[in-house]
C-alpha positions as CSV (number, residue, x, y, z in Angstrom):
1,M,42.5,70.0,102.8
2,K,42.3,73.6,101.6
3,K,43.3,72.4,98.1
4,D,40.4,69.9,98.0
5,N,37.9,72.6,99.0
6,R,39.3,75.0,96.3
7,T,38.9,72.2,93.7
8,H,35.3,71.4,94.7
9,I,34.4,75.2,94.5
10,L,36.0,75.6,91.1
11,F,34.2,72.4,89.9
12,R,30.9,74.0,91.0
13,Y,31.6,77.2,89.4
14,A,32.5,75.3,86.2
15,L,29.1,73.6,86.2
16,V,27.2,76.9,86.8
17,I,29.1,78.5,84.0
18,A,28.5,75.5,81.7
19,G,24.8,75.6,82.5
20,I,24.6,79.3,81.8
21,M,26.6,78.8,78.5
22,L,24.2,76.0,77.4
23,L,21.1,78.1,78.2
24,S,22.6,81.0,76.4
25,G,23.4,79.0,73.4
26,A,19.8,77.6,73.5
27,I,18.4,81.2,73.6
28,V,20.7,82.3,70.8
29,Y,19.7,79.3,68.7
30,K,16.0,79.8,69.4
31,L,16.4,83.5,68.4
32,V,18.1,82.7,65.2
33,D,15.5,79.9,64.5
34,T,12.6,82.2,65.2
35,T,14.0,85.3,63.4
36,I,15.9,83.6,60.4
37,I,15.3,79.9,60.0
38,S,11.6,79.6,60.9
39,A,10.7,83.2,60.3
40,D,8.2,82.6,57.6
41,E,6.3,80.1,59.8
42,W,6.2,82.5,62.7
43,N,5.2,85.4,60.6
44,K,2.5,83.3,59.2
45,K,1.1,82.4,62.7
46,A,1.3,86.1,63.8
47,M,-0.6,87.3,60.7
48,N,-3.2,84.6,61.3
49,E,-3.7,85.9,64.9
50,L,-3.6,89.5,64.0
51,S,-6.1,88.8,61.1
52,K,-8.7,87.5,63.5
53,T,-11.8,89.7,64.1
54,V,-14.3,89.7,67.0
55,A,-17.9,90.8,66.6
56,I,-19.0,93.6,68.9
57,L,-22.6,93.1,69.8
58,P,-24.8,96.1,69.5
59,E,-27.1,97.4,72.3
60,R,-30.6,96.5,71.5
61,G,-33.2,99.3,71.1
62,D,-36.0,100.0,73.6
63,I,-39.7,99.5,73.0
64,L,-41.8,102.5,74.3
65,A,-45.4,103.2,75.1
66,A,-47.1,106.0,73.2
67,D,-46.2,108.4,75.9
68,G,-42.6,107.4,76.0
69,S,-42.8,105.0,79.0
70,L,-40.5,102.0,78.7
71,L,-42.1,98.7,77.8
72,A,-38.9,96.8,77.2
73,T,-35.3,98.0,77.7
74,N,-31.9,96.8,78.6
75,L,-30.5,96.8,82.1
76,R,-27.2,95.6,83.5
77,Y,-27.5,93.2,86.4
78,Y,-24.9,92.0,88.7
79,T,-24.0,88.7,90.4
80,L,-22.0,89.1,93.6
81,R,-19.5,86.4,94.7
82,I,-16.9,86.1,97.4
83,D,-13.3,84.7,96.8
84,F,-12.4,83.2,100.1
85,R,-8.9,82.4,98.8
86,S,-8.0,85.9,97.7
87,E,-4.5,86.7,98.6
88,R,-5.2,89.2,101.4
89,F,-8.7,88.2,102.5
90,M,-9.3,89.5,106.0
91,E,-10.8,86.5,107.7
92,L,-10.8,87.8,111.3
93,K,-12.6,91.1,110.3
94,Y,-15.0,89.0,108.1
95,R,-15.8,86.8,111.1
96,A,-16.4,89.8,113.4
97,A,-18.7,91.4,110.9
98,L,-21.0,88.4,110.3
99,D,-23.9,89.4,112.6
100,S,-24.1,92.9,111.3
101,L,-23.6,91.9,107.7
102,A,-26.4,89.3,108.0
103,D,-28.7,92.0,109.4
104,S,-27.9,94.3,106.6
105,L,-28.4,91.6,103.9
106,H,-31.8,90.6,105.5
107,R,-33.0,94.1,105.5
108,Y,-32.6,94.8,101.9
109,F,-32.7,91.2,100.5
110,P,-35.3,89.4,102.8
111,Q,-35.3,86.2,100.7
112,R,-33.4,84.8,103.7
113,T,-33.9,85.4,107.4
114,I,-31.0,86.9,109.5
115,K,-30.1,83.5,110.8
116,E,-30.1,82.0,107.3
117,W,-28.0,84.8,106.0
118,R,-25.4,84.3,108.8
119,T,-25.3,80.5,108.1
120,H,-24.9,81.2,104.3
121,L,-22.0,83.6,105.0
122,E,-20.3,81.3,107.6
123,L,-20.6,78.1,105.7
124,P,-17.4,78.3,103.6
125,L,-15.3,79.1,106.7
126,A,-15.8,75.6,108.0
127,K,-13.4,74.3,105.3
128,E,-9.7,74.6,105.5
129,R,-8.4,77.6,103.5
130,K,-7.1,75.9,100.4
131,K,-10.5,74.1,99.9
132,R,-12.7,77.3,100.3
133,P,-14.6,78.4,97.3
134,R,-13.2,81.1,95.0
135,A,-16.6,82.2,93.6
136,Y,-19.1,81.7,96.5
137,K,-22.4,83.2,95.3
138,L,-23.7,86.0,97.5
139,L,-26.5,87.6,95.5
140,D,-27.7,87.0,91.9
141,N,-29.2,89.4,89.5
142,V,-29.1,92.6,91.5
143,S,-29.3,96.1,90.1
144,Y,-26.5,98.6,90.1
145,V,-28.2,100.5,92.9
146,D,-28.3,97.2,95.0
147,Y,-24.7,96.5,94.2
148,Q,-23.5,100.0,95.3
149,R,-25.7,99.4,98.5
150,V,-23.8,96.1,99.3
151,R,-20.6,98.1,99.0
152,T,-21.8,100.2,102.1
153,F,-22.4,97.0,104.2
154,P,-20.0,96.2,107.1
155,F,-16.9,94.6,105.9
156,F,-17.7,95.1,102.2
157,K,-17.2,98.8,102.7
158,I,-13.4,98.0,102.7
159,K,-12.3,99.5,99.3
160,N,-9.7,96.9,98.4
161,P,-11.6,93.9,96.9
162,N,-8.6,91.7,97.4
163,R,-9.1,92.1,101.2
164,T,-13.0,91.5,101.1
165,G,-12.9,88.9,98.2
166,L,-15.8,90.6,96.7
167,V,-16.1,89.7,92.9
168,I,-18.7,91.0,90.6
169,E,-20.1,89.5,87.3
170,S,-22.2,91.7,85.1
171,K,-24.6,90.9,82.2
172,M,-27.2,92.7,80.3
173,R,-30.8,91.6,80.5
174,R,-33.9,92.5,78.6
175,V,-36.5,93.7,81.2
176,N,-40.2,94.8,81.1
177,P,-40.7,97.6,83.6
178,Y,-44.5,97.1,83.5
179,G,-44.3,93.4,84.2
180,D,-46.7,91.2,82.3
181,M,-48.7,94.3,80.7
182,A,-49.2,93.5,77.0
183,R,-46.4,91.0,77.5
184,R,-47.3,88.7,74.7
185,S,-47.6,91.6,72.3
186,I,-44.3,93.1,73.3
187,G,-42.7,89.7,73.1
188,G,-39.4,88.2,74.4
189,V,-35.7,87.7,73.4
190,G,-33.2,84.8,73.6
191,A,-30.4,83.1,71.9
192,N,-30.7,79.9,69.8
193,D,-28.6,76.8,69.4
194,Q,-26.9,78.1,66.2
195,C,-26.1,81.6,67.3
196,S,-25.2,83.1,70.7
197,E,-26.6,86.6,69.7
198,V,-29.8,87.6,71.4
199,H,-32.7,88.1,69.0
200,G,-36.4,88.5,69.3
201,I,-38.3,85.2,69.6
202,S,-42.0,86.4,70.0
203,G,-44.1,89.5,69.7
204,L,-42.8,92.9,68.6
205,E,-39.4,91.8,69.7
206,K,-39.4,89.1,66.9
207,A,-41.4,91.1,64.3
208,L,-39.1,94.2,64.5
209,D,-35.9,92.4,65.3
210,S,-34.0,93.7,62.3
211,L,-34.6,97.3,63.6
212,L,-34.2,96.6,67.4
213,Y,-31.1,94.5,67.1
214,G,-28.9,97.0,65.4
215,K,-25.7,96.3,63.5
216,P,-22.7,94.4,65.1
217,G,-19.4,96.1,65.1
218,V,-15.8,94.7,64.4
219,A,-12.8,94.5,66.6
220,K,-9.4,93.5,65.2
221,K,-6.4,92.1,67.1
222,I,-3.5,94.5,67.6
223,P,-0.1,93.9,69.2
224,L,0.9,96.0,72.2
225,T,4.0,95.9,74.3
226,K,2.7,93.1,76.6
227,D,-0.2,91.5,74.9
228,I,-2.4,91.3,71.7
229,V,-5.7,93.0,72.5
230,N,-9.0,93.7,70.7
231,W,-9.1,97.1,69.0
232,T,-12.4,98.5,67.8
233,D,-12.2,98.9,64.0
234,I,-15.9,99.4,63.2
235,P,-18.1,100.4,66.2
236,A,-21.4,98.5,66.8
237,T,-24.6,100.5,65.7
238,P,-27.2,100.5,68.5
239,G,-30.8,99.3,67.5
240,F,-33.5,101.7,66.9
241,N,-35.9,102.6,69.6
242,I,-39.5,101.7,68.7
243,Q,-42.4,103.7,70.0
244,T,-45.6,101.7,70.1
245,T,-49.2,102.9,70.0
246,I,-49.8,101.3,73.5
247,D,-51.5,103.7,76.0
248,I,-50.4,102.6,79.5
249,K,-53.6,103.8,81.2
250,M,-55.9,102.2,78.6
251,Q,-53.8,98.9,78.8
252,D,-54.2,98.8,82.6
253,I,-58.0,99.3,82.2
254,L,-58.5,96.7,79.5
255,E,-56.4,94.0,81.3
256,N,-58.1,94.7,84.6
257,E,-61.6,94.5,83.2
258,L,-60.8,91.4,81.1
259,N,-59.3,89.7,84.2
260,N,-62.4,90.6,86.4
261,V,-64.9,89.1,83.8
262,L,-62.8,85.9,83.3
263,E,-62.6,85.3,87.1
264,Y,-66.3,86.1,87.4
265,C,-67.4,83.5,84.8
266,N,-64.4,81.2,85.4
267,A,-63.4,81.0,81.6
268,D,-60.4,79.2,80.2
269,W,-59.0,82.3,78.5
270,G,-59.9,85.7,77.0
271,V,-58.5,88.2,74.5
272,A,-59.2,91.9,74.1
273,V,-58.0,94.6,71.8
274,L,-58.8,98.3,71.9
275,M,-58.1,100.3,68.8
276,E,-58.4,104.0,67.9
277,V,-61.0,104.4,65.2
278,A,-59.3,107.3,63.1
279,T,-55.7,106.0,63.1
280,G,-55.9,102.3,63.6
281,N,-53.5,102.6,66.6
282,I,-53.8,99.6,68.9
283,K,-54.1,101.3,72.3
284,A,-54.4,98.1,74.4
285,I,-54.2,94.4,73.8
286,S,-54.5,91.8,76.5
287,N,-54.2,87.9,76.3
288,L,-55.1,86.2,79.5
289,E,-55.4,82.5,80.2
290,K,-56.0,80.5,83.4
291,S,-52.8,79.2,85.0
292,A,-52.9,75.4,85.5
293,K,-50.6,75.9,88.7
294,T,-52.2,78.9,90.5
295,G,-55.6,79.2,89.0
296,D,-54.9,83.0,88.5
297,Y,-55.1,84.6,85.0
298,I,-51.7,85.2,83.4
299,E,-50.5,86.6,80.1
300,G,-51.0,83.8,77.7
301,M,-50.8,83.0,73.9
302,N,-51.4,86.0,71.6
303,R,-54.8,84.9,70.3
304,A,-55.6,88.3,68.8
305,V,-53.7,87.2,65.7
306,L,-54.8,83.5,65.6
307,G,-57.8,82.2,63.6
308,F,-61.1,81.2,65.3
309,E,-64.6,80.7,64.0
310,P,-66.0,84.2,64.7
311,G,-69.7,83.3,65.1
312,S,-72.3,85.9,64.5
313,V,-70.0,88.9,64.7
314,I,-69.3,88.1,61.0
315,K,-72.9,88.9,60.1
316,T,-72.1,92.7,60.2
317,I,-69.5,92.1,57.4
318,S,-72.0,90.0,55.4
319,M,-74.5,92.8,55.7
320,M,-72.0,95.4,54.6
321,I,-71.5,93.4,51.4
322,A,-75.2,93.0,50.9
323,L,-75.7,96.7,51.2
324,E,-72.8,97.6,48.9
325,D,-73.9,95.0,46.3
326,G,-77.5,96.3,46.3
327,I,-78.8,93.0,47.5
328,V,-80.7,94.9,50.1
329,S,-81.4,98.6,50.4
330,N,-84.5,99.1,52.4
331,L,-83.7,98.4,56.0
332,N,-87.5,97.9,56.7
333,E,-88.0,95.2,54.2
334,V,-89.5,92.3,55.7
335,I,-87.9,88.8,55.5
336,H,-89.8,85.7,56.3
337,T,-87.7,83.4,58.6
338,G,-89.6,81.0,60.8
339,N,-87.8,78.6,63.1
340,A,-85.8,76.7,60.4
341,W,-84.7,76.9,56.8
342,A,-83.5,74.1,54.7
343,Y,-81.2,75.4,52.1
344,A,-79.8,73.4,49.1
345,G,-80.7,70.2,50.8
346,G,-78.4,70.7,53.7
347,R,-79.1,70.6,57.4
348,P,-81.8,73.2,58.4
349,I,-80.5,76.6,59.5
350,T,-82.1,77.6,62.8
351,D,-82.4,80.7,65.0
352,S,-82.0,80.5,68.8
353,H,-85.2,82.7,69.0
354,G,-87.0,82.2,65.9
355,V,-89.8,84.5,64.8
356,P,-92.2,84.4,61.7
357,S,-90.5,87.3,60.0
358,L,-88.2,90.3,60.7
359,T,-86.9,93.4,58.8
360,V,-83.5,93.7,57.3
361,S,-82.5,95.8,60.3
362,E,-83.6,93.2,62.7
363,V,-81.5,90.5,61.2
364,I,-78.5,92.2,62.9
365,E,-80.4,93.3,66.0
366,R,-81.7,89.8,66.6
367,S,-78.8,88.0,65.1
368,S,-80.7,85.9,62.7
369,N,-78.8,83.1,61.0
370,I,-81.8,82.4,58.6
371,G,-82.3,86.1,57.7
372,M,-78.6,86.5,56.9
373,S,-78.4,83.4,54.8
374,K,-81.5,84.3,52.9
375,I,-80.0,87.8,52.1
376,I,-76.6,86.5,51.0
377,T,-77.9,83.6,48.8
378,R,-80.1,86.1,46.9
379,K,-77.2,87.0,44.9
380,Y,-74.5,84.4,45.4
381,D,-76.7,81.2,45.2
382,S,-75.7,80.7,41.6
383,H,-72.0,81.4,42.1
384,P,-71.1,80.9,45.7
385,G,-67.4,81.6,45.0
386,G,-68.3,85.2,44.4
387,F,-68.8,85.8,48.1
388,Y,-65.1,84.6,48.7
389,A,-64.0,86.9,45.8
390,R,-65.9,89.8,47.4
391,L,-64.1,89.4,50.8
392,K,-60.7,89.1,49.0
393,G,-61.6,92.3,47.1
394,L,-62.0,94.1,50.5
395,G,-58.4,93.3,51.3
396,F,-59.8,91.2,54.2
397,L,-57.6,88.2,53.4
398,E,-54.3,90.2,53.0
399,P,-51.5,90.4,55.7
400,M,-51.9,93.5,57.8
401,H,-48.3,93.8,58.8
402,T,-49.4,95.1,62.2
403,G,-46.0,94.6,63.7
404,I,-47.2,91.7,65.8
405,A,-45.3,88.4,65.4
406,G,-47.3,85.3,64.5
407,E,-50.1,87.3,62.7
408,R,-52.2,85.0,60.5
409,V,-54.5,85.8,57.6
410,P,-58.2,84.7,57.7
411,R,-58.9,81.3,56.4
412,I,-62.0,81.3,54.3
413,D,-62.1,78.6,51.8
414,S,-62.8,79.3,48.2
415,I,-66.3,78.0,47.6
416,P,-67.0,75.7,44.5
417,S,-70.2,76.3,42.5
418,N,-72.0,73.1,43.4
419,R,-74.4,72.0,46.2
420,G,-71.6,71.7,48.7
421,G,-70.5,75.2,47.8
422,R,-73.9,76.6,48.3
423,I,-74.3,74.9,51.7
424,A,-70.9,76.3,52.7
425,L,-71.8,79.8,51.6
426,S,-75.0,79.6,53.8
427,R,-72.8,78.9,56.8
428,Q,-69.9,81.2,56.2
429,C,-72.0,84.3,55.8
430,Y,-73.1,83.9,59.6
431,G,-69.6,82.9,60.9
432,Y,-69.1,79.2,60.6
433,A,-66.7,77.2,58.4
434,T,-64.1,80.0,58.6
435,E,-61.1,80.9,60.8
436,I,-60.7,84.6,61.3
437,P,-58.2,86.3,63.7
438,P,-60.1,88.7,66.1
439,L,-57.9,91.5,65.0
440,Y,-59.1,91.1,61.4
441,T,-62.8,91.2,62.5
442,L,-62.1,94.3,64.5
443,S,-60.5,96.0,61.5
444,L,-63.7,96.0,59.6
445,Y,-65.9,97.1,62.4
446,N,-63.5,99.9,62.8
447,A,-63.9,100.8,59.1
448,I,-67.7,101.0,59.7
449,A,-67.0,103.3,62.7
450,N,-64.6,105.2,60.5
451,D,-67.3,105.9,57.9
452,G,-66.1,103.3,55.5
453,R,-62.4,104.0,55.4
454,Y,-60.5,100.8,56.1
455,V,-57.5,101.9,58.2
456,R,-54.6,99.4,58.8
457,P,-54.3,98.4,62.4
458,R,-50.8,99.0,63.8
459,L,-48.8,98.7,66.9
460,V,-45.8,100.8,65.8
461,N,-46.0,104.5,65.7
462,R,-42.4,105.8,65.6
463,V,-38.8,104.7,64.9
464,M,-36.0,106.6,66.6
465,S,-32.2,106.6,66.8
466,A,-29.4,109.2,67.3
467,E,-29.6,109.9,63.6
468,V,-33.3,109.0,62.7
469,D,-36.6,110.1,64.1
470,S,-39.3,108.9,61.9
471,T,-43.1,108.9,62.7
472,L,-44.9,106.4,60.6
473,P,-48.0,107.6,58.7
474,V,-51.5,106.2,59.0
475,T,-52.0,103.8,56.1
476,Y,-55.1,102.1,54.6
477,I,-55.8,98.6,53.5
478,R,-58.4,100.0,51.2
479,D,-59.5,103.6,51.0
480,R,-63.0,102.5,51.3
481,V,-64.9,99.2,52.0
482,C,-68.3,100.9,51.9
483,S,-69.9,104.1,51.3
484,S,-70.5,106.7,54.0
485,K,-74.3,106.1,53.6
486,N,-74.0,102.4,54.1
487,A,-71.6,102.8,57.0
488,A,-74.3,105.0,58.7
489,K,-76.9,102.3,58.1
490,L,-74.6,99.7,59.6
491,R,-73.8,101.9,62.7
492,S,-77.6,102.3,63.2
493,M,-78.1,98.5,63.1
494,L,-75.2,97.8,65.5
495,T,-76.6,100.5,67.9
496,N,-79.9,98.8,67.9
497,V,-78.2,95.5,68.9
498,V,-77.7,97.4,72.3
499,F,-80.5,100.0,72.4
500,G,-83.1,98.0,70.4
501,E,-86.1,96.3,72.2
502,H,-85.0,92.9,71.0
503,G,-81.2,93.5,70.7
504,T,-78.9,90.6,71.8
505,G,-76.6,93.2,73.6
506,R,-79.3,95.2,75.3
507,R,-77.9,94.6,78.8
508,L,-75.0,96.8,77.7
509,K,-77.2,99.8,77.4
510,N,-76.1,102.6,79.7
511,D,-76.6,106.4,80.1
512,K,-73.0,107.4,80.1
513,V,-71.4,105.9,76.9
514,P,-73.7,104.7,74.0
515,I,-72.2,101.3,72.6
516,A,-72.8,99.9,69.2
517,G,-71.7,96.3,68.5
518,K,-72.5,92.8,67.8
519,T,-72.7,89.6,69.8
520,G,-71.3,86.3,68.5
521,T,-71.5,82.8,69.8
522,C,-69.7,79.7,68.4
523,Y,-69.3,76.1,69.6
524,M,-65.8,75.0,70.1
525,I,-64.4,72.2,67.8
526,E,-62.9,69.2,69.6
527,N,-61.8,66.0,67.8
528,G,-63.2,67.2,64.5
529,S,-66.7,67.9,65.8
530,Y,-68.5,70.6,67.6
531,N,-68.7,70.3,71.4
532,T,-72.0,72.1,72.3
533,S,-71.2,72.2,76.0
534,K,-68.2,74.6,75.2
535,K,-68.7,78.1,73.7
536,R,-66.5,80.9,72.5
537,L,-68.3,84.2,73.2
538,A,-67.4,87.4,71.2
539,F,-68.5,91.0,71.3
540,C,-67.2,93.5,68.7
541,G,-68.2,97.1,68.6
542,F,-67.3,100.8,69.1
543,F,-68.0,103.7,71.3
544,P,-69.4,106.2,71.6
545,A,-71.9,104.9,69.1
546,D,-72.8,108.5,67.7
547,K,-69.3,109.6,67.3
548,P,-66.9,106.5,67.6
549,L,-63.6,107.1,69.0
550,Y,-62.6,103.5,69.8
551,S,-63.4,100.2,68.5
552,C,-62.9,96.9,70.6
553,I,-63.2,93.2,70.3
554,V,-63.3,90.8,73.2
555,L,-63.5,87.0,73.1
556,T,-64.2,84.8,76.1
557,C,-63.6,81.0,76.0
558,N,-65.7,78.4,77.8
559,P,-67.3,80.3,80.8
560,K,-68.4,77.8,83.5
561,Q,-70.3,80.0,86.0
562,N,-72.4,83.1,86.5
563,A,-72.4,84.3,82.9
564,F,-72.8,82.3,79.8
565,G,-73.8,84.8,77.1
566,A,-71.7,87.0,74.7
567,A,-73.1,90.3,76.1
568,G,-72.8,89.3,79.7
569,T,-69.1,88.2,79.3
570,S,-67.2,89.7,76.4
571,G,-69.8,92.6,76.0
572,E,-69.5,93.5,79.7
573,V,-65.6,93.8,79.3
574,L,-66.2,96.3,76.4
575,K,-68.9,98.3,78.4
576,N,-66.8,98.4,81.6
577,V,-63.7,99.7,79.5
578,A,-65.9,102.4,77.9
579,L,-67.2,103.5,81.3
580,K,-63.7,103.7,82.8
581,L,-62.5,105.8,80.0
582,Y,-65.5,108.0,80.4
583,S,-64.9,108.3,84.2
584,R,-61.3,109.5,83.5
585,G,-62.3,112.1,80.9
586,M,-60.7,110.1,78.0
587,L,-63.6,110.2,75.7
588,H,-63.3,113.9,75.0
589,N,-65.7,114.5,78.0
590,N,-65.3,116.5,81.2
591,S,-65.5,113.2,83.2
592,E,-68.5,114.6,85.3
593,F,-71.0,112.0,86.3
594,I,-74.5,113.1,85.5
595,H,-77.6,112.6,87.8
596,N,-80.4,110.6,86.2
597,E,-83.8,112.2,85.4
598,S,-85.3,111.2,88.8
599,G,-82.7,113.3,90.6
600,A,-81.1,110.2,92.3
601,S,-77.3,110.3,92.3
602,T,-75.1,107.6,91.3
603,P,-75.0,105.2,94.2
604,T,-71.9,105.2,96.3
605,L,-69.9,102.0,96.6
606,F,-67.7,101.6,99.6
607,A,-64.4,99.8,99.5
608,T,-64.3,96.1,100.9
609,A,-61.5,94.0,101.9
610,D,-59.8,91.7,99.3
611,T,-58.3,89.1,101.7
612,K,-56.6,87.2,98.8
613,R,-54.6,90.4,97.7
614,H,-53.8,91.2,101.4
615,D,-52.5,87.8,102.0
616,K,-50.1,88.4,99.1
617,V,-48.7,91.6,100.5
618,R,-48.7,90.4,104.1
619,K,-50.8,93.3,105.2
620,Q,-47.8,95.5,105.6
621,L,-46.4,98.7,104.2
622,R,-43.1,100.3,104.8
623,L,-43.5,104.0,105.8
624,S,-40.6,106.4,106.7
625,G,-38.4,103.5,107.5
626,K,-40.9,101.9,109.9
627,R,-43.2,99.0,109.4
628,L,-46.9,99.8,109.7
629,T,-49.4,97.0,109.9
630,I,-52.5,97.7,107.8
631,S,-55.6,95.8,108.6
632,A,-58.0,94.9,105.9
633,P,-59.6,98.2,104.7
634,K,-63.1,98.9,106.2
635,P,-65.8,100.8,104.6
636,A,-66.3,104.3,105.6
637,A,-69.7,105.4,107.2
638,G,-70.5,107.4,104.0
639,G,-69.0,109.5,101.3
640,V,-65.5,108.7,100.0
641,P,-64.7,105.0,100.2
642,N,-61.7,103.9,102.3
643,V,-59.1,102.3,100.0
644,V,-56.0,102.6,102.2
645,G,-54.1,99.3,102.0
646,Y,-55.5,98.6,98.4
647,G,-53.4,98.0,95.3
648,L,-53.8,100.8,92.8
649,R,-56.1,98.8,90.4
650,D,-58.6,97.9,93.2
651,A,-58.4,101.4,94.6
652,I,-59.2,103.0,91.2
653,T,-62.0,100.6,90.6
654,A,-63.6,101.2,93.9
655,L,-63.5,105.0,93.6
656,E,-64.5,105.1,89.9
657,E,-67.4,102.9,90.5
658,A,-68.4,105.4,93.4
659,G,-68.4,108.2,90.9
660,F,-65.0,109.8,91.7
661,N,-62.0,110.7,89.5
662,V,-58.6,109.5,90.7
663,C,-55.0,110.7,90.5
664,F,-52.0,109.2,92.2
665,N,-48.3,109.4,93.0
666,G,-45.9,106.7,93.8
667,A,-46.2,102.8,93.3
668,G,-47.2,99.9,95.3
669,Y,-50.2,100.2,97.8
670,V,-52.3,103.0,99.0
671,S,-50.9,104.6,102.2
672,H,-52.9,107.9,102.2
673,Q,-56.0,109.4,100.4
674,S,-57.3,112.7,100.1
675,P,-60.0,113.7,100.8
676,A,-60.1,111.2,103.6
677,A,-62.5,108.2,103.8
678,G,-66.0,109.2,104.8
679,T,-65.7,112.8,103.4
680,I,-69.0,113.8,101.8
681,A,-68.0,114.8,98.2
682,K,-70.0,115.3,94.9
683,N,-69.6,113.0,92.0
684,G,-66.6,113.7,89.8
685,T,-64.5,114.9,92.8
686,K,-60.8,114.3,92.3
687,I,-59.3,111.9,95.0
688,T,-55.6,111.8,95.4
689,L,-53.8,108.7,96.4
690,S,-50.4,108.4,97.7
691,L,-48.7,104.9,97.3
692,T,-45.7,103.2,98.8
693,E,-44.2,99.8,98.2
């Protein structure tokens, strides 16, 4: 018996030893094969792996406002998940903390109620452990501050992530701290189907992508003891930071005033550009269009650089050519017009308010199509193509390179020297049969305001990096498009549009900021013909008229109520922007409102409730950790308006219209104002607002 057991044991040992010997032989064989027999093949594979390189994506540069405020930057956002099958997940403690955890999540992330958060947290526990999710989404796209806050919540404050199952995923996102402000001009970024790299796809992001993107780095594979890892060979070079010419305060004013007028007249869309006369710096640009879903006005297509028939605003440019070419010189010369004029056998040209005759100056003041056509055809009747050549010589048809993606040059067809060309000439000189981007029209008005010097509009002021800090100089499309003398004559004509007895923009006359400019009305083209029921209304000008600081163009498309004229829509935007800049002391003034000659003070306007906005914010503010319900603001009995509970834009509007200056701190909605509502204060008094979210 003992002998049999011993035999069995020895047999088993023999099997184990045989197995070990076979395994050892296989190992030795594989070693010899790898290092000697197949060495070349394995060395080739190793070299192929080690020769691979990986691109290191650079950090995209920031886009800044003129004062250095961030308009577009990169922020890291986090997605938080729970691994319910992590090795040491503390299920009992997790269950015990569900109520307090749901309460904490609701307080800082109120997209779910406390009950909904508890249900969301408890749902995976209903499954057996091996079927529970390993990446259950808790929160998506939260900031680093919010991520750190979650780490202080019950249960998640346990430091070992293997016990809480908390897993984080991070990614860089391009964000716009000012939301939709100048959104289309700033632009956006994204990846395409051919390349996973993120590049600019619109606006400045696209136009300046080569500067903003930076230069990718290179990482090589290197062998370490346990693994082959990426080793940075050439570090990535971050993109340049681009400082724009946008002024945040002016941008806010322009957007607000454009939005107000569009809502008032129920227009389809509107565009406005505000530019500094001396430098060509675009201080504000807004493109708003009505949302088909909500009916509100949102940032839309960048129509500032798209071509449209300009209407009568082009007459100023035609008059400038007439003065420079000597076609007219005496502004008091009388031109016989009448109600209609048939030129070259074409359809008669008409004026909406025809008169038997008018002076050269009144051609602009009254916006006469007949008068403008008669002036231009004096010289160019025999060679209509000369008018096109003249515009081309001004540099008006050249790319501006403003830095705005999608910029288009004007389309003004070369005119043949025949009857058809003569008819086209008579239309082009007052704004039809052309397509001109609003920014191009503004550029020539700006030249007139700038004493004839044709400065190039621009949206980029400075390029910066760790090694480079370059301020871009002011440049000119042409040193001059007209003489100082003729520029002065044109400014006088444009001032009469507002201040003249028969000016088409006389409703814009005010005693604070003298405005000079020109109205323009054009029927919209639909299905190849003009739709006379739909108009595109323009106003282009500058202010103050006597010493121009800023030029501005506004287009309003298809108003349907309250206001239907160019002055009452687009002109009203320009006037309100000018008055807001004046009230804030931004026109080289002291911002003091002046009493009129009768001694009556500027009427005081009291704040009124905006129920639509209050519904949006649920009429609640969070103060010192407590919730304070704010009823709709009520007007004070007199003096300073009550704006507590208002958003910043509405508060500033109410106070400035009442004649007060405004400064503020914080963000969100007004929680306190000083002096208090009802305080009797003189015009120009500074009102300080405290805001909270």
